[in-house]
C-alpha positions in Angstrom: 35.5 162.8 -54.4 39.2 160.8 -53.9 40.6 162.3 -50.7 36.7 161.1 -48.9 37.2 157.5 -50.2 40.7 157.3 -48.3 39.9 158.4 -45.4 37.2 156.9 -45.1 39.1 153.7 -45.7 41.6 154.2 -43.5 39.4 154.7 -40.9 38.3 151.2 -41.0 41.6 150.1 -41.5 41.9 151.7 -37.6 39.2 150.6 -36.6 40.6 146.8 -37.3 42.8 147.5 -35.8 41.6 148.6 -32.5 39.8 145.5 -32.6 42.4 143.3 -33.2 43.5 145.8 -30.3 40.5 145.2 -27.9 40.9 140.7 -28.6 44.3 141.0 -27.9 44.3 142.4 -24.4 40.8 140.2 -23.4 43.3 136.7 -24.4 45.2 137.7 -21.4 44.8 136.1 -17.8 45.7 139.3 -16.1 43.4 142.3 -18.2 44.1 145.5 -18.0 40.3 146.5 -17.7 41.2 150.1 -18.6 43.3 149.8 -21.6 39.9 147.0 -22.8 38.2 151.2 -21.9 40.5 152.7 -24.2 40.9 150.9 -27.2 36.6 151.1 -27.4 36.1 154.3 -26.6 38.7 155.2 -29.4 37.3 152.0 -31.4 33.8 154.4 -30.7 35.4 157.4 -31.6 36.0 156.4 -35.6 32.8 154.3 -36.6 30.9 157.5 -36.0 33.5 159.0 -38.2 33.2 156.7 -40.2 29.4 156.4 -40.6 29.3 160.6 -40.6 31.8 160.5 -43.6 29.7 157.8 -44.8 26.1 159.5 -44.3 28.0 163.2 -46.4 29.2 161.2 -49.0 25.6 160.5 -50.1 
């Protein structure tokens, strides 16, 4: 159970980091739209994994 909690917390941290990276990338005058799209897809994967693990825990 402790491993699951650690993994969930790790996923939350990674998700927040990706959100920060997206905001930083979007703040540039010349946005790298391909990089932003990759980051958004990875963020969505993390969110899905987080939700899946949270539901499994219950």
